[in-house]
C-alpha angles and dihedrals in degrees: 000000000000114000124191121196105198102179107032092152090063088070093048134246091260091068119084108217098165087118088086085075086075089079098052141276108001129191119198124203121180090213138350128212117221092250090054097054100083094053095043095051097040094107099025124129092184130025123199114196145127119208106011114116112249114197142114091298096056100030106038092100095045095096095162096048115131106158140026115198116200115208088210142053095247122072103181087128092067125083095222095186091055092047092048091051090051094046091243113149121219127203133185136187124243138193094009095120103029096116097046096046089051088047091051091049090056092043093055092044094052092043090056098036094051093040089227096173090064095051094043090053092045090061098038096049091055099249093118091053091052093050128102098212125074094228142040128197111168120150091036121232133206139222130256090220109099095016125122114242114200124199135195109195113034096195125122094302096039091050091050090051090048091053092048092048090053090053087058089053100258128148106234124213129171142194122214107219091188092046089227101098111089099162113161093199088092135022113276116209138173120264097259092050090050091053095044098046105035118106088181120025116190125187121216102152130122119252108261137144087271095051103037106117091349084151100061135141093286093050093046090051089060095053127094117267086233094051126122119212120205122189117189094144117076127323098238091057085082126052100231097202092049091049091050090052092048093050095046093047094044096243087137128018104231148337138212118203131185093169134048136193090253122025131238092034113266127226091244095054104118091209088069088069093066107092098168104107092196088063102038137013120183122188121191101254092283104124089106096044111089113141090250094050093050090050090051091048094054092045091051090053089050090053091047091055093045091051092047092053089049090053094250127135112238126160090340113174096179 
């Protein structure tokens, strides 16, 4: 078997993935530009990648290709119809980063809610040392306990966040964008109720026709002025320009984003203009990327390949 790893850097240099050599000759590339894909996969039996588009344009010359392994849960980058027609199997990995994405969701929420940048700066710039009172609490902050935490996307991650929010004393409500989730573990509400009642609204849904820009100007207008929006799902779930306008005008209080409509962030992204970290925090699509989660991801891909070679179905998308 000939295996080609096209985006090794996306798993990090601290992760040893040499175990892929167990399956045969393996080529490792830290990253691969779109124009390099066709040549690099020409003789591949198995491709391991994450974000590169796989379609007729990039795969037409890969006549030996049998399997594409996504090092992620999402597979929007793969033309599934084309792969099915070619007899190319596609696998993904699931539930490898649930805990850390939920952890990051809480971290961004608490960072914004408690206005931690202000208090950190107050001490570090010497103002606290020059003060005469033992404490300082301007601007004021509030508690999670008693707040309503809204969720779009009650899958593994959304459910974990819901459980953590309950531990903090929150009422949890959720909206099913697909209309298929009828879990009674938490309170299901319609979209307008979710927007109107959520003090914190976190997004954990896949990117679909139903969810693309589900948080737009109209949705933001219906949210509380004190609300915090957290997006750890997919960038296009939120209309970036509409969010910028809402933050600048004070229609909502703050937002925490780990994903953007275009990544890395582009110079023309209006959200890049907001420098107030009590209003907006953007992290570089790393909520999933703890050392442990990346190790699990690579090991899951290894198991997917091992199962495929053995003729077993494991995490098969198509």
